[in-house]
ZAGU-674064 format. One record per residue: residue number from 0; residue in one letter; chain; x, y, z of N, C-alpha, C in turn. Coordinates in nm, 2 decimals. Layout:
// ZAGU-674064
+-----+-----+-------+--------+--------+--------+--------+--------+--------+--------+--------+--------+
|   n | res | chain |     nX |     nY |     nZ |    caX |    caY |    caZ |     cX |     cY |     cZ |
+-----+-----+-------+--------+--------+--------+--------+--------+--------+--------+--------+--------+
| NUM |   a |     A |      X |      Y |      Z |      X |      Y |      Z |      X |      Y |      Z |
...
+-----+-----+-------+--------+--------+--------+--------+--------+--------+--------+--------+--------+
END
This chain:
// ZAGU-674064
+-----+-----+-------+--------+--------+--------+--------+--------+--------+--------+--------+--------+
|   n | res | chain |     nX |     nY |     nZ |    caX |    caY |    caZ |     cX |     cY |     cZ |
+-----+-----+-------+--------+--------+--------+--------+--------+--------+--------+--------+--------+
|   0 |   m |     A |   0.63 |   6.12 |   2.29 |   0.70 |   6.10 |   2.18 |   0.68 |   6.02 |   2.10 |
|   1 |   t |     A |   0.75 |   6.10 |   1.98 |   0.80 |   6.02 |   1.82 |   0.89 |   5.93 |   1.84 |
|   2 |   l |     A |   0.87 |   5.84 |   1.76 |   0.96 |   5.81 |   1.65 |   1.15 |   5.89 |   1.59 |
|   3 |   e |     A |   1.14 |   6.03 |   1.54 |   1.20 |   6.07 |   1.55 |   1.19 |   6.17 |   1.78 |
|   4 |   e |     A |   1.14 |   6.17 |   1.79 |   1.23 |   6.26 |   1.88 |   1.37 |   6.21 |   2.01 |
|   5 |   l |     A |   1.29 |   6.04 |   1.95 |   1.41 |   5.95 |   1.99 |   1.54 |   5.93 |   1.90 |
|   6 |   r |     A |   1.48 |   5.98 |   1.81 |   1.62 |   5.97 |   1.74 |   1.73 |   6.10 |   1.75 |
|   7 |   e |     A |   1.65 |   6.18 |   1.82 |   1.70 |   6.30 |   1.87 |   1.78 |   6.23 |   1.92 |
|   8 |   k |     A |   1.76 |   6.16 |   2.09 |   1.82 |   6.10 |   2.20 |   2.01 |   6.06 |   2.15 |
|   9 |   a |     A |   1.94 |   5.98 |   2.08 |   2.06 |   5.86 |   2.01 |   2.02 |   5.83 |   1.87 |
|  10 |   f |     A |   2.11 |   5.87 |   1.78 |   2.07 |   5.76 |   1.66 |   2.02 |   5.64 |   1.64 |
|  11 |   f |     A |   2.13 |   5.56 |   1.72 |   2.06 |   5.43 |   1.76 |   2.02 |   5.41 |   1.90 |
|  12 |   q |     A |   1.90 |   5.26 |   1.83 |   1.84 |   5.25 |   1.98 |   1.82 |   5.14 |   1.88 |
|  13 |   n |     A |   1.78 |   5.07 |   2.08 |   1.72 |   4.92 |   2.09 |   1.61 |   4.94 |   2.07 |
|  14 |   t |     A |   1.59 |   4.79 |   2.02 |   1.51 |   4.73 |   1.95 |   1.28 |   4.79 |   2.09 |
|  15 |   i |     A |   1.36 |   4.68 |   2.17 |   1.29 |   4.79 |   2.31 |   1.21 |   4.91 |   2.25 |
|  16 |   d |     A |   1.32 |   4.96 |   2.37 |   1.18 |   5.12 |   2.30 |   1.16 |   5.16 |   2.20 |
|  17 |   v |     A |   1.27 |   5.08 |   2.04 |   1.17 |   5.16 |   1.90 |   1.02 |   5.08 |   1.92 |
|  18 |   w |     A |   1.04 |   5.03 |   1.98 |   0.85 |   4.97 |   1.98 |   0.80 |   4.97 |   2.05 |
|  19 |   i |     A |   0.86 |   5.01 |   2.19 |   0.69 |   5.11 |   2.28 |   0.67 |   5.27 |   2.23 |
|  20 |   m |     A |   0.75 |   5.32 |   2.14 |   0.79 |   5.39 |   2.11 |   0.64 |   5.44 |   2.00 |
|  21 |   l |     A |   0.67 |   5.32 |   1.91 |   0.52 |   5.31 |   1.80 |   0.47 |   5.26 |   1.81 |
|  22 |   c |     A |   0.48 |   5.19 |   1.94 |   0.30 |   5.12 |   2.01 |   0.31 |   5.26 |   2.08 |
|  23 |   h |     A |   0.32 |   5.39 |   2.12 |   0.25 |   5.46 |   2.19 |   0.22 |   5.57 |   2.07 |
|  24 |   e |     A |   0.33 |   5.53 |   1.94 |   0.25 |   5.62 |   1.84 |   0.17 |   5.60 |   1.80 |
|  25 |   n |     A |   0.11 |   5.42 |   1.77 |  -0.05 |   5.41 |   1.74 |  -0.09 |   5.35 |   1.83 |
|  26 |   n |     A |  -0.15 |   5.43 |   2.01 |  -0.26 |   5.42 |   2.09 |  -0.24 |   5.23 |   2.09 |
|  27 |   q |     A |  -0.11 |   5.11 |   2.07 |  -0.12 |   5.05 |   2.08 |  -0.04 |   4.98 |   2.19 |
|  28 |   v |     A |  -0.10 |   4.89 |   2.23 |  -0.01 |   4.81 |   2.37 |   0.15 |   4.76 |   2.37 |
|  29 |   s |     A |   0.19 |   4.76 |   2.41 |   0.34 |   4.71 |   2.39 |   0.35 |   4.64 |   2.51 |
|  30 |   y |     A |   0.28 |   4.53 |   2.61 |   0.36 |   4.45 |   2.68 |   0.33 |   4.35 |   2.57 |
|  31 |   d |     A |   0.27 |   4.31 |   2.48 |   0.22 |   4.22 |   2.41 |   0.35 |   4.16 |   2.30 |
|  32 |   v |     A |   0.37 |   4.08 |   2.33 |   0.53 |   3.93 |   2.36 |   0.56 |   3.88 |   2.24 |
|  33 |   k |     A |   0.46 |   3.88 |   2.19 |   0.34 |   3.75 |   2.07 |   0.40 |   3.83 |   1.95 |
|  34 |   r |     A |   0.35 |   3.96 |   1.95 |   0.34 |   4.13 |   1.86 |   0.49 |   4.19 |   1.86 |
|  35 |   y |     A |   0.52 |   4.20 |   1.98 |   0.71 |   4.25 |   1.92 |   0.76 |   4.12 |   1.87 |
|  36 |   i |     A |   0.75 |   3.96 |   1.91 |   0.84 |   3.92 |   1.80 |   0.82 |   3.88 |   1.66 |
|  37 |   n |     A |   0.61 |   3.95 |   1.63 |   0.66 |   3.89 |   1.51 |   0.63 |   4.06 |   1.47 |
|  38 |   f |     A |   0.76 |   4.17 |   1.52 |   0.85 |   4.31 |   1.47 |   0.95 |   4.25 |   1.45 |
|  39 |   i |     A |   0.99 |   4.18 |   1.54 |   1.16 |   4.19 |   1.49 |   1.11 |   4.12 |   1.38 |
|  40 |   d |     A |   1.06 |   3.99 |   1.34 |   1.06 |   3.89 |   1.26 |   1.04 |   3.97 |   1.06 |
|  41 |   y |     A |   0.94 |   4.04 |   1.18 |   0.90 |   4.15 |   1.02 |   1.01 |   4.22 |   0.97 |
|  42 |   l |     A |   1.12 |   4.36 |   1.09 |   1.22 |   4.36 |   1.06 |   1.30 |   4.26 |   1.02 |
|  43 |   n |     A |   1.31 |   4.12 |   1.05 |   1.45 |   4.09 |   0.97 |   1.40 |   4.03 |   0.79 |
|  44 |   k |     A |   1.26 |   4.04 |   0.74 |   1.16 |   4.05 |   0.62 |   1.21 |   4.12 |   0.51 |
|  45 |   s |     A |   1.26 |   4.28 |   0.62 |   1.25 |   4.38 |   0.53 |   1.38 |   4.40 |   0.56 |
|  46 |   g |     A |   1.46 |   4.35 |   0.60 |   1.63 |   4.37 |   0.51 |   1.65 |   4.48 |   0.64 |
|  47 |   i |     A |   1.59 |   4.49 |   0.79 |   1.68 |   4.60 |   0.91 |   1.75 |   4.56 |   0.96 |
|  48 |   k |     A |   1.89 |   4.65 |   1.00 |   2.04 |   4.56 |   0.98 |   1.99 |   4.55 |   1.11 |
|  49 |   m |     A |   2.08 |   4.49 |   1.22 |   2.00 |   4.54 |   1.31 |   2.12 |   4.38 |   1.44 |
|  50 |   e |     A |   2.19 |   4.50 |   1.57 |   2.29 |   4.40 |   1.62 |   2.25 |   4.39 |   1.70 |
|  51 |   k |     A |   2.20 |   4.24 |   1.75 |   2.25 |   4.20 |   1.97 |   2.27 |   4.31 |   2.00 |
|  52 |   f |     A |   2.14 |   4.29 |   2.07 |   2.18 |   4.44 |   2.26 |   2.15 |   4.35 |   2.39 |
|  53 |   p |     A |   2.27 |   4.36 |   2.42 |   2.28 |   4.28 |   2.54 |   2.18 |   4.33 |   2.67 |
|  54 |   l |     A |   2.05 |   4.35 |   2.65 |   2.00 |   4.55 |   2.72 |   1.92 |   4.39 |   2.90 |
|  55 |   c |     A |   1.97 |   4.49 |   2.96 |   1.96 |   4.42 |   3.14 |   1.80 |   4.47 |   3.22 |
|  56 |   i |     A |   1.75 |   4.36 |   3.28 |   1.63 |   4.45 |   3.28 |   1.64 |   4.60 |   3.44 |
|  57 |   k |     A |   1.75 |   4.56 |   3.49 |   1.78 |   4.73 |   3.57 |   1.74 |   4.87 |   3.52 |
|  58 |   e |     A |   1.80 |   4.83 |   3.37 |   1.91 |   4.91 |   3.34 |   1.81 |   4.95 |   3.23 |
|  59 |   s |     A |   1.67 |   4.97 |   3.21 |   1.58 |   4.98 |   3.16 |   1.46 |   5.13 |   3.15 |
|  60 |   g |     A |   1.49 |   5.14 |   3.31 |   1.45 |   5.22 |   3.33 |   1.43 |   5.34 |   3.25 |
|  61 |   g |     A |   1.42 |   5.49 |   3.38 |   1.32 |   5.61 |   3.19 |   1.27 |   5.69 |   3.30 |
|  62 |   m |     A |   1.17 |   5.73 |   3.30 |   1.09 |   5.78 |   3.35 |   1.02 |   5.68 |   3.48 |
|  63 |   f |     A |   0.99 |   5.67 |   3.61 |   0.90 |   5.57 |   3.67 |   0.90 |   5.48 |   3.64 |
|  64 |   e |     A |   0.74 |   5.49 |   3.55 |   0.60 |   5.44 |   3.45 |   0.64 |   5.36 |   3.38 |
|  65 |   r |     A |   0.76 |   5.37 |   3.27 |   0.75 |   5.37 |   3.20 |   0.90 |   5.24 |   3.24 |
|  66 |   g |     A |   0.93 |   5.30 |   3.29 |   1.07 |   5.24 |   3.36 |   0.98 |   5.07 |   3.40 |
|  67 |   m |     A |   0.93 |   5.10 |   3.50 |   0.78 |   5.02 |   3.57 |   0.78 |   4.84 |   3.42 |
|  68 |   d |     A |   0.75 |   5.00 |   3.33 |   0.63 |   4.89 |   3.27 |   0.66 |   4.83 |   3.12 |
|  69 |   k |     A |   0.86 |   4.92 |   3.09 |   0.94 |   4.78 |   3.02 |   1.01 |   4.75 |   3.13 |
|  70 |   a |     A |   1.01 |   4.71 |   3.23 |   1.13 |   4.60 |   3.31 |   0.95 |   4.51 |   3.28 |
|  71 |   k |     A |   0.85 |   4.51 |   3.31 |   0.75 |   4.47 |   3.34 |   0.75 |   4.37 |   3.19 |
|  72 |   f |     A |   0.82 |   4.43 |   3.05 |   0.75 |   4.37 |   2.95 |   0.87 |   4.33 |   2.91 |
|  73 |   l |     A |   1.03 |   4.29 |   2.97 |   1.13 |   4.18 |   3.01 |   1.13 |   4.14 |   3.02 |
|  74 |   d |     A |   1.09 |   4.17 |   3.16 |   1.08 |   4.04 |   3.14 |   1.04 |   3.93 |   3.17 |
|  75 |   s |     A |   0.91 |   3.93 |   3.12 |   0.77 |   3.83 |   2.97 |   0.84 |   3.81 |   2.90 |
|  76 |   l |     A |   0.93 |   3.89 |   2.84 |   0.98 |   3.88 |   2.71 |   1.11 |   3.76 |   2.78 |
|  77 |   s |     A |   1.18 |   3.81 |   2.82 |   1.24 |   3.73 |   2.87 |   1.27 |   3.52 |   2.89 |
|  78 |   k |     A |   1.19 |   3.48 |   2.89 |   1.07 |   3.35 |   2.92 |   1.05 |   3.32 |   2.79 |
|  79 |   v |     A |   1.08 |   3.36 |   2.70 |   1.06 |   3.37 |   2.56 |   1.18 |   3.26 |   2.50 |
|  80 |   y |     A |   1.21 |   3.18 |   2.45 |   1.32 |   3.18 |   2.35 |   1.35 |   3.15 |   2.25 |
|  81 |   s |     A |   1.39 |   3.24 |   2.20 |   1.35 |   3.29 |   2.02 |   1.46 |   3.36 |   2.01 |
|  82 |   e |     A |   1.55 |   3.46 |   1.93 |   1.63 |   3.52 |   1.84 |   1.57 |   3.62 |   1.82 |
|  83 |   d |     A |   1.42 |   3.59 |   1.75 |   1.30 |   3.69 |   1.81 |   1.23 |   3.75 |   1.88 |
|  84 |   a |     A |   1.28 |   3.73 |   1.97 |   1.26 |   3.79 |   2.15 |   1.38 |   3.86 |   2.21 |
|  85 |   s |     A |   1.52 |   3.89 |   2.11 |   1.61 |   3.91 |   2.20 |   1.54 |   4.05 |   2.11 |
|  86 |   a |     A |   1.70 |   4.15 |   2.20 |   1.71 |   4.30 |   2.18 |   1.78 |   4.32 |   2.08 |
|  87 |   y |     A |   1.76 |   4.41 |   2.02 |   1.82 |   4.48 |   1.95 |   1.91 |   4.64 |   1.89 |
|  88 |   t |     A |   1.99 |   4.66 |   1.77 |   2.08 |   4.76 |   1.84 |   1.98 |   4.80 |   1.71 |
|  89 |   v |     A |   1.94 |   4.89 |   1.60 |   1.91 |   4.99 |   1.51 |   1.91 |   5.09 |   1.51 |
|  90 |   k |     A |   1.94 |   5.14 |   1.40 |   1.99 |   5.23 |   1.30 |   1.84 |   5.34 |   1.29 |
|  91 |   l |     A |   1.77 |   5.46 |   1.32 |   1.69 |   5.49 |   1.36 |   1.66 |   5.61 |   1.20 |
|  92 |   t |     A |   1.74 |   5.58 |   1.08 |   1.69 |   5.74 |   0.98 |   1.56 |   5.67 |   0.91 |
|  93 |   p |     A |   1.50 |   5.79 |   0.80 |   1.41 |   5.80 |   0.83 |   1.36 |   5.68 |   0.75 |
|  94 |   s |     A |   1.46 |   5.57 |   0.66 |   1.45 |   5.54 |   0.57 |   1.33 |   5.37 |   0.69 |
|  95 |   n |     A |   1.41 |   5.34 |   0.74 |   1.43 |   5.25 |   0.91 |   1.26 |   5.25 |   0.93 |
|  96 |   i |     A |   1.23 |   5.43 |   0.98 |   1.17 |   5.46 |   1.07 |   1.01 |   5.46 |   0.99 |
|  97 |   e |     A |   1.10 |   5.46 |   0.86 |   0.86 |   5.45 |   0.79 |   0.86 |   5.26 |   0.74 |
|  98 |   i |     A |   0.97 |   5.19 |   0.74 |   0.92 |   5.07 |   0.76 |   0.92 |   4.98 |   0.94 |
|  99 |   f |     A |   0.96 |   5.06 |   1.01 |   0.89 |   5.02 |   1.08 |   0.71 |   5.12 |   1.16 |
| 100 |   r |     A |   0.70 |   5.19 |   1.07 |   0.60 |   5.24 |   1.08 |   0.49 |   5.19 |   1.00 |
| 101 |   k |     A |   0.52 |   5.07 |   0.89 |   0.45 |   5.01 |   0.81 |   0.43 |   4.85 |   0.86 |
| 102 |   f |     A |   0.51 |   4.86 |   0.98 |   0.50 |   4.75 |   1.08 |   0.29 |   4.76 |   1.12 |
| 103 |   f |     A |   0.26 |   4.85 |   1.15 |   0.12 |   4.83 |   1.15 |   0.00 |   4.91 |   1.13 |
| 104 |   l |     A |   0.07 |   4.89 |   0.99 |  -0.04 |   4.86 |   0.91 |  -0.09 |   4.76 |   0.81 |
| 105 |   n |     A |  -0.03 |   4.65 |   0.78 |  -0.02 |   4.52 |   0.84 |  -0.13 |   4.42 |   0.90 |
+-----+-----+-------+--------+--------+--------+--------+--------+--------+--------+--------+--------+
END
């Protein structure tokens, strides 16, 4: 699935799902907590408007395997005490999607 396909499901998405889709687009591992934290820091520095999103691990399902992977990632992320280790809601505008994708070019 691409970010555009994710946008078709909902115009606003949480950064965890955006991160997972972005990693899949770039054939990258999405379980890397440190890299996710760097991604959130990058979004903040890029001026992306984000609102904190209370994401419950049990509500993170979807496809069984993807849900299990996501739950494992969220469990690891929950052990990090940093604002950049949180989930946020972001708008999937074309310009934001472009900024998301530039993360992997750095």
